[in-house]
C-alpha positions as CSV (number, residue, x, y, z in Angstrom):
1,M,60.2,-4.3,204.5
2,S,58.6,-1.6,202.0
3,F,60.3,-1.1,198.7
4,V,59.5,1.4,195.7
5,V,59.1,0.8,192.2
6,G,59.8,3.1,189.4
7,L,57.7,3.1,186.3
8,V,58.3,5.2,183.0
9,L,55.6,5.2,180.5
10,Q,55.9,6.1,176.9
11,T,52.4,7.3,175.7
12,S,51.3,7.7,172.3
13,S,51.7,11.1,172.2
14,R,55.5,10.9,173.2
15,L,55.1,12.5,176.6
16,W,56.4,10.8,179.4
17,S,55.3,10.5,182.7
18,S,57.1,8.8,186.1
19,L,55.1,6.8,188.3
20,V,56.2,5.8,191.8
21,F,54.5,3.1,193.8
22,T,55.2,2.4,197.3
23,L,53.8,-0.7,198.3
24,G,52.9,-2.3,201.9
25,T,54.8,-5.6,203.1
26,A,51.6,-7.6,203.8
27,P,49.2,-8.7,201.3
28,S,46.2,-7.4,203.3
29,S,47.8,-4.0,203.7
30,S,46.3,-0.7,201.5
31,T,48.1,0.1,198.7
32,E,49.7,3.9,198.7
33,L,50.0,5.7,195.3
34,K,52.2,8.4,194.4
35,I,52.2,9.9,191.3
36,V,55.0,12.5,190.0
37,C,54.3,13.6,186.6
38,K,56.2,15.8,184.2
39,M,54.8,16.5,181.1
40,P,56.8,19.4,179.4
41,P,54.7,20.6,176.1
42,P,56.2,19.9,172.9
43,A,56.1,22.0,170.2
44,F,53.9,19.0,168.5
45,S,51.6,16.7,170.3
46,Q,52.7,14.1,169.0
47,A,55.3,13.1,166.0
48,P,53.4,14.4,162.8
49,S,53.5,12.2,159.6
50,P,53.9,13.3,156.1
51,S,50.3,14.6,154.5
52,H,51.6,13.4,151.2
53,L,54.6,11.6,149.5
54,L,55.7,11.9,146.0
55,R,57.3,9.0,144.5
56,T,58.0,10.8,141.0
57,H,61.9,10.3,141.2
58,T,64.1,7.6,141.1
59,A,67.4,9.5,142.1
60,H,68.4,11.7,144.8
61,V,66.2,14.7,145.2
62,N,68.6,17.7,145.4
63,T,66.6,20.6,144.9
64,L,62.8,22.2,145.7
65,W,61.0,25.2,145.2
66,F,57.2,26.6,145.8
67,S,55.9,28.7,142.9
68,D,54.7,32.2,144.2
69,D,51.2,31.1,144.2
70,N,51.7,27.8,145.9
71,E,50.2,26.2,142.9
72,R,53.0,24.3,141.8
73,L,56.2,22.4,143.7
74,Y,59.4,21.8,141.5
75,S,61.5,19.1,142.5
76,G,64.8,18.0,140.7
77,D,67.1,15.4,141.2
78,A,70.8,14.0,140.7
79,A,69.7,12.6,137.4
80,G,68.7,15.9,135.8
81,L,64.8,15.2,135.7
82,V,62.9,18.1,136.9
83,V,59.3,17.4,137.9
84,I,56.4,20.0,138.4
85,T,53.6,18.9,140.8
86,S,50.3,20.5,141.3
87,T,49.5,21.3,145.0
88,R,46.2,20.7,144.3
89,T,46.0,17.4,142.7
90,F,49.6,16.1,143.7
91,R,49.4,14.5,140.2
92,P,52.6,16.0,137.7
93,L,52.0,18.4,135.3
94,A,55.2,18.1,133.8
95,A,58.4,15.8,134.0
96,W,61.3,16.1,131.8
97,N,65.2,15.4,131.8
98,A,66.5,19.2,131.9
99,H,70.0,18.1,132.2
100,T,72.2,15.5,131.8
101,D,73.6,15.4,135.3
102,G,72.1,16.7,138.4
103,L,70.2,19.4,139.4
104,L,71.3,22.3,141.3
105,G,68.6,24.5,141.4
106,V,65.0,25.1,139.8
107,Q,62.8,28.4,140.2
108,E,60.4,30.3,138.2
109,L,61.0,33.7,137.0
110,W,57.9,35.6,135.2
111,D,56.8,33.3,132.5
112,C,59.9,31.3,132.6
113,I,61.6,28.2,134.5
114,I,65.2,28.3,135.4
115,T,66.8,25.3,135.7
116,H,71.0,24.9,137.2
117,G,72.5,21.7,136.3
118,R,75.9,20.0,137.2
119,D,76.3,19.4,133.4
120,N,77.7,23.2,133.2
121,K,74.3,24.5,131.8
122,L,71.7,27.1,132.8
123,H,68.7,26.6,131.1
124,V,65.6,29.1,130.8
125,W,62.2,27.3,129.8
126,E,58.7,28.6,128.9
127,R,56.7,28.3,131.9
128,L,53.4,26.0,131.4
129,Q,50.6,28.4,131.3
130,E,47.5,25.8,131.3
131,P,47.7,22.8,133.7
132,T,48.0,19.3,132.2
133,T,45.5,17.0,133.3
134,S,47.0,13.5,133.7
135,L,45.7,10.5,135.5
136,G,48.5,8.6,138.3
137,G,51.4,9.4,140.4
138,S,54.3,9.0,138.0
139,A,56.9,10.8,136.6
140,A,56.6,8.5,133.6
141,V,53.3,8.9,132.5
142,P,53.0,9.6,128.8
143,G,51.7,12.5,127.4
144,L,53.1,15.0,129.8
145,T,54.1,18.4,128.8
146,V,57.8,19.2,128.3
147,P,58.3,23.2,128.5
148,S,60.1,24.9,125.6
149,L,63.9,25.6,125.7
150,R,64.3,29.6,125.5
151,Y,68.1,29.9,126.1
152,S,71.0,28.3,127.9
153,M,74.1,29.7,129.6
154,D,77.3,27.8,129.8
155,V,78.2,28.0,133.6
156,N,80.7,26.5,135.8
157,A,79.2,23.9,138.0
158,L,82.4,22.3,139.7
159,N,81.2,24.0,142.9
160,Y,78.2,22.2,143.7
161,C,76.7,25.9,144.2
162,R,73.3,27.0,143.2
163,F,72.4,30.4,141.4
164,S,71.2,33.1,143.3
165,L,68.3,35.5,141.6
166,H,67.4,39.0,142.4
167,V,64.5,40.4,140.4
168,K,64.7,44.1,139.5
169,C,61.4,46.1,140.2
170,H,59.9,47.4,137.0
171,T,56.2,47.8,136.0
172,E,56.4,47.3,132.5
173,P,57.0,44.0,131.2
174,H,59.2,44.9,128.4
175,E,61.4,46.9,131.1
176,R,61.9,43.8,133.2
177,S,65.1,42.5,134.3
178,A,67.0,40.0,136.8
179,L,70.4,39.8,138.0
180,L,71.9,36.1,138.3
181,A,74.7,35.5,140.5
182,L,76.7,32.3,139.5
183,P,80.5,31.1,140.2
184,N,83.1,32.4,138.0
185,L,83.3,30.6,134.5
186,V,87.0,30.1,135.5
187,E,88.1,30.4,138.8
188,F,85.9,28.4,141.6
189,S,86.5,30.9,144.5
190,L,84.9,34.0,142.4
191,A,81.3,35.0,141.2
192,D,80.0,36.8,138.3
193,I,76.9,38.6,137.9
194,W,74.7,38.3,135.0
195,V,71.8,40.2,133.5
196,L,68.5,38.1,132.5
197,P,67.2,38.2,129.6
198,S,70.1,39.8,127.8
199,R,72.6,37.2,129.2
200,Q,75.3,40.2,129.8
201,R,78.0,39.6,132.3
202,L,77.5,42.7,134.6
203,H,80.3,42.1,137.4
204,A,83.1,39.6,137.1
205,A,85.5,38.1,139.4
206,I,83.8,39.5,142.7
207,G,85.8,38.2,145.7
208,K,89.4,38.7,144.1
209,P,91.8,38.8,146.9
210,D,94.0,41.7,147.5
211,L,97.2,41.8,145.4
212,S,98.9,42.9,148.7
213,T,98.1,39.8,150.4
214,S,100.1,36.3,150.0
215,S,96.8,34.6,149.3
216,A,96.8,36.4,145.9
217,T,100.2,35.0,144.9
218,A,98.6,32.2,143.1
219,G,95.5,34.1,142.0
220,R,93.3,32.0,144.4
221,N,91.1,33.0,147.2
222,A,92.6,31.1,150.3
223,S,88.6,30.4,151.0
224,G,88.5,27.9,148.8
225,I,85.7,27.4,146.5
226,I,82.2,29.2,146.7
227,M,79.5,26.7,148.2
228,S,76.6,29.0,148.3
229,M,75.9,32.8,147.3
230,H,73.1,35.1,147.8
231,L,72.4,38.6,145.9
232,F,70.2,41.3,147.0
233,E,70.2,44.8,147.6
234,A,70.3,47.0,150.5
235,C,70.3,50.5,151.7
236,H,73.2,52.5,151.0
237,P,74.8,53.5,154.4
238,S,75.4,56.9,153.4
239,T,72.5,58.0,151.1
240,S,68.8,56.7,152.3
241,D,67.3,57.0,149.1
242,R,69.8,54.6,147.0
243,K,70.2,51.1,147.1
244,E,73.7,48.9,146.5
245,L,74.2,45.6,145.4
246,R,75.5,42.9,147.9
247,I,76.5,39.6,147.6
248,L,76.8,37.0,150.7
249,L,79.5,34.1,149.7
250,A,79.8,30.7,151.9
251,Y,82.9,29.0,151.4
252,E,85.0,25.8,151.1
253,D,86.9,26.8,154.6
254,G,83.9,27.2,156.6
255,S,83.8,31.2,156.3
256,V,81.1,33.4,155.3
257,N,81.8,36.8,153.5
258,L,79.7,39.8,153.0
259,R,80.7,42.3,150.1
260,R,79.0,45.4,148.3
261,F,79.6,47.0,145.3
262,A,81.3,50.1,146.1
263,G,81.7,51.5,142.4
264,T,80.3,54.9,141.5
265,E,81.4,55.4,138.0
266,K,80.2,52.8,136.4
267,E,77.6,50.1,136.8
268,T,79.7,47.5,135.3
269,S,83.1,45.9,136.8
270,I,86.0,43.3,136.0
271,E,88.2,41.6,138.1
272,G,86.6,42.5,141.3
273,V,87.2,46.2,141.0
274,G,84.8,48.3,143.1
275,W,83.8,45.4,145.3
276,E,84.8,45.8,148.9
277,S,84.5,43.3,151.6
278,L,82.2,44.3,154.7
279,W,83.1,41.5,156.7
280,S,84.4,37.8,156.7
281,L,83.2,35.4,159.6
282,K,84.2,31.7,160.1
283,F,82.1,29.8,162.5
284,H,82.2,26.2,160.9
285,A,85.4,24.3,160.7
286,E,84.6,22.4,157.5
287,S,82.6,23.6,154.4
288,V,79.7,25.4,154.7
289,M,76.9,22.7,153.2
290,A,73.9,25.2,153.0
291,M,73.4,28.8,153.6
292,A,69.6,30.4,153.6
293,V,68.7,34.1,153.6
294,A,65.7,35.6,154.9
295,P,63.1,36.9,152.4
296,D,63.6,40.3,153.9
297,N,67.3,40.4,153.8
298,S,67.9,40.9,157.2
299,F,69.6,37.9,158.1
300,A,71.1,34.7,157.1
301,L,72.2,31.2,158.5
302,S,74.5,28.7,157.9
303,V,75.0,24.8,158.5
304,S,78.0,22.5,158.1
305,A,79.0,18.8,158.9
306,D,79.5,20.2,162.5
307,H,76.5,20.8,165.1
308,L,76.8,24.7,164.7
309,V,74.5,26.9,163.0
310,G,75.9,30.4,162.3
311,R,73.3,33.5,162.3
312,Y,74.5,36.4,160.2
313,D,72.9,40.0,160.6
314,L,72.6,41.7,156.9
315,I,70.8,44.8,158.1
316,A,73.4,46.1,160.6
317,S,76.7,45.3,158.0
318,D,77.7,48.7,157.1
319,G,81.4,47.9,157.4
320,T,82.4,49.7,160.5
321,G,83.5,48.0,163.6
322,D,83.9,44.6,164.2
323,P,80.8,42.2,162.6
324,A,81.4,39.8,165.5
325,D,80.1,42.5,168.0
326,A,76.8,42.9,165.9
327,S,74.0,40.7,166.0
328,T,76.0,37.7,164.6
329,T,75.5,34.7,166.9
330,L,76.6,31.1,166.7
331,H,74.1,28.6,168.0
332,R,75.0,25.1,169.1
333,T,72.8,22.2,168.8
334,K,73.0,18.7,169.6
335,Y,72.9,17.1,166.3
336,P,76.2,17.2,163.8
337,G,75.7,16.6,160.1
338,N,73.7,18.9,158.3
339,G,73.1,19.6,154.5
340,A,70.1,21.7,154.1
341,I,68.3,24.7,155.4
342,A,65.3,26.7,154.9
343,I,63.4,29.9,156.3
344,R,60.2,30.7,156.1
345,D,58.9,33.6,154.6
346,D,58.0,35.4,158.1
347,G,61.5,35.0,158.8
348,R,60.5,33.2,162.3
349,V,61.0,29.4,161.6
350,C,63.7,27.6,159.9
351,A,64.0,24.1,159.1
352,I,67.3,22.1,159.1
353,G,67.9,18.6,157.2
354,G,70.3,16.3,158.6
355,W,72.3,13.4,157.3
356,D,70.2,11.2,159.7
357,G,67.2,12.1,157.4
358,K,65.5,14.0,160.1
359,I,64.2,17.6,159.8
360,R,64.6,19.9,162.8
361,L,62.6,23.0,163.2
362,Y,64.1,25.9,165.2
363,S,63.0,29.7,166.3
364,T,65.5,31.6,164.2
365,K,65.3,34.3,166.8
366,S,66.0,32.2,170.0
367,F,66.8,29.0,168.3
368,K,64.4,27.2,170.3
369,A,63.5,23.9,169.0
370,L,59.8,23.4,167.8
371,G,59.8,20.0,166.6
372,T,61.5,17.3,164.6
373,L,60.0,15.7,161.7
374,N,61.5,11.8,160.7
375,H,60.3,9.9,157.5
376,H,63.5,9.8,155.3
377,K,65.5,6.6,155.6
378,S,68.7,8.9,154.8
379,A,70.1,12.0,154.3
380,C,67.8,15.0,153.8
381,Q,69.1,17.2,150.7
382,A,66.2,19.8,150.0
383,L,63.9,21.8,151.9
384,A,61.4,24.3,150.7
385,F,58.6,26.3,152.7
386,A,55.2,27.1,150.9
387,R,54.3,30.9,150.8
388,S,52.6,31.9,153.7
389,K,51.1,34.9,151.9
390,P,50.9,33.5,148.2
391,R,50.3,35.6,145.1
392,E,46.4,35.3,144.4
393,V,45.7,33.9,141.2
394,P,42.3,34.3,139.2
395,V,40.0,31.4,139.5
396,A,38.9,29.9,136.2
397,D,36.0,27.6,137.3
398,E,34.8,27.8,140.8
399,D,32.8,24.6,140.4
400,S,36.0,22.6,139.6
401,E,36.7,19.5,141.6
402,D,40.2,20.8,142.0
403,E,39.0,24.2,143.6
404,M,40.4,24.7,147.0
405,S,38.7,26.3,150.0
406,E,39.9,29.0,152.0
407,E,40.5,26.5,154.9
408,E,42.3,24.3,152.7
409,K,44.5,27.2,151.2
410,N,45.5,28.1,154.7
411,E,46.8,24.6,155.2
412,R,48.8,24.4,152.2
413,S,50.4,27.9,153.3
414,R,51.9,25.9,156.3
415,W,53.3,23.1,154.3
416,L,56.9,22.2,154.0
417,A,58.5,20.1,151.2
418,S,61.5,18.0,151.9
419,G,63.6,15.9,149.5
420,G,66.1,13.1,150.1
421,R,68.9,10.5,149.0
422,D,66.1,7.9,149.6
423,T,64.5,9.5,146.3
424,R,61.4,10.8,148.2
425,V,59.5,14.3,148.4
426,A,57.4,14.6,151.7
427,V,54.9,17.2,152.2
428,W,54.5,18.2,155.6
429,V,51.6,20.3,157.3
430,L,53.0,22.3,160.1
431,M,51.2,23.8,162.9
432,N,50.6,27.4,163.6
433,F,53.8,29.0,165.3
434,S,52.3,32.3,165.2
435,R,51.5,34.0,168.5
436,S,47.6,34.1,169.4
C-alpha cells in the first residue's frame, strides 16, 4: 500500500515550506514527488540582529533619546547614570551620575540637557559643544567630561511619569522659551505647566475634577495618578490663525484624557481654572504603561499590561460629539504585557517593547505587523527612533576618520534603539518601510 509523509522544514530565513511525498509500495517503483509551498513574505527576510550593542550601563535602562542631528544617543538607567554616546564611533562622550535615583527622561533643549529623575529633581545641564575623544566602550572610562549644572527644579516623581516639553517658536536666542509639563507637586493626579528658562509656573492643577462630581469630594481625581503626559499646541476650533494649548494625560486606571486651555482673559491659571476636558476614553483595564504621540501631534498610541493598543485621534478633537465615533480605535494584538512604545517621526511605524524582551513593529495606520526584534533577555523598557530627516550639522573636518558617508547617514536615519532590564542598549538598522 502507498503512504503519505508530511515534512515541514524551517529554513534559515524563517520561511517554511510544506513538502508532501507520495511513495510507491514496491522498491522498484518510481517515486512521485509533490511539493506544496506556502511562503508568506514577511517584513524581514530573516530575523535581524542588533548592529551595535552598548554595555555602558550596569542597571536597568529606563530611557533613550536621539539628538535632532542623530549625532548623539542619550541613555539613562535605574541607578541615575546618564551616558551620551557618539553615533559615529559608538564611544561614550560623557557619563555621569545625574541623579541619586532612576532616570525618568532625558532630552536636549537648545544648548542644554534636561534630565528627570525619581529623586524628585529635574536638572538642566550645559550641553557638550565639542566631542570628547575617548578609548574603550565603558562608562567608567576616566577623563570623560561631566556637563556643568545650570539649574534644578524640585518635582514630584512618585508617578514614574516623564516630563513633556513643548518648545515655543522664536527666531532670536534671547526670546526663546519652552513649556514644561510635570505632575503637580502635591496631587499626583494633576499636572502643572512651567516656563523655561524662567522656571515660572504658568498653569497649576490641570485635571482637577468638577466640584459637582462625587469624585471631587476628597480632592482627588478618580482616574488615579498620571502615568504619562504630552503637551502640545493645536489650531483653535473657531479661529484658524490662533493656537491653543492642549495636554494629553494617561492615567493609572487605564484612561486617557485630552484637555484644552479655553481661558481667554489670562495666560495663566490656578486650580485648573480655564482648562476643559475634550474627551476621556478608557481602553485599558489596568494602568497605561506607556504612551507615544506622533511628531505632528495628529494621533497618540497607548499600551498597558493587556494585549491592547489604543489609538487616539488628536486632530478631530474639538470637543463636539462622541470621541469614540471619531478615528479613535482599539487594536488587539496577540501579545500581552507591554511597557514601552515609540513612533517614528514620519508617523507611519511604531515599535512596542514587551515584557518578554521582544520589540514588535507595526504600521500605525492598519496595525499590520511588520516584524519582531529579539535580543533582550528581559523586559524592554525604553525605545527611541533616530530622526529620518535629521538637522544638518557643519562638518569640521571632511578628512576625519569619523566622517560618515551619505549612505551611512541614510542608514543611521533608520536606526531604532532599545533598552531593557538586562542593562543593554541595542541599536537596530531597520529596513526602509516606505513605498517604492
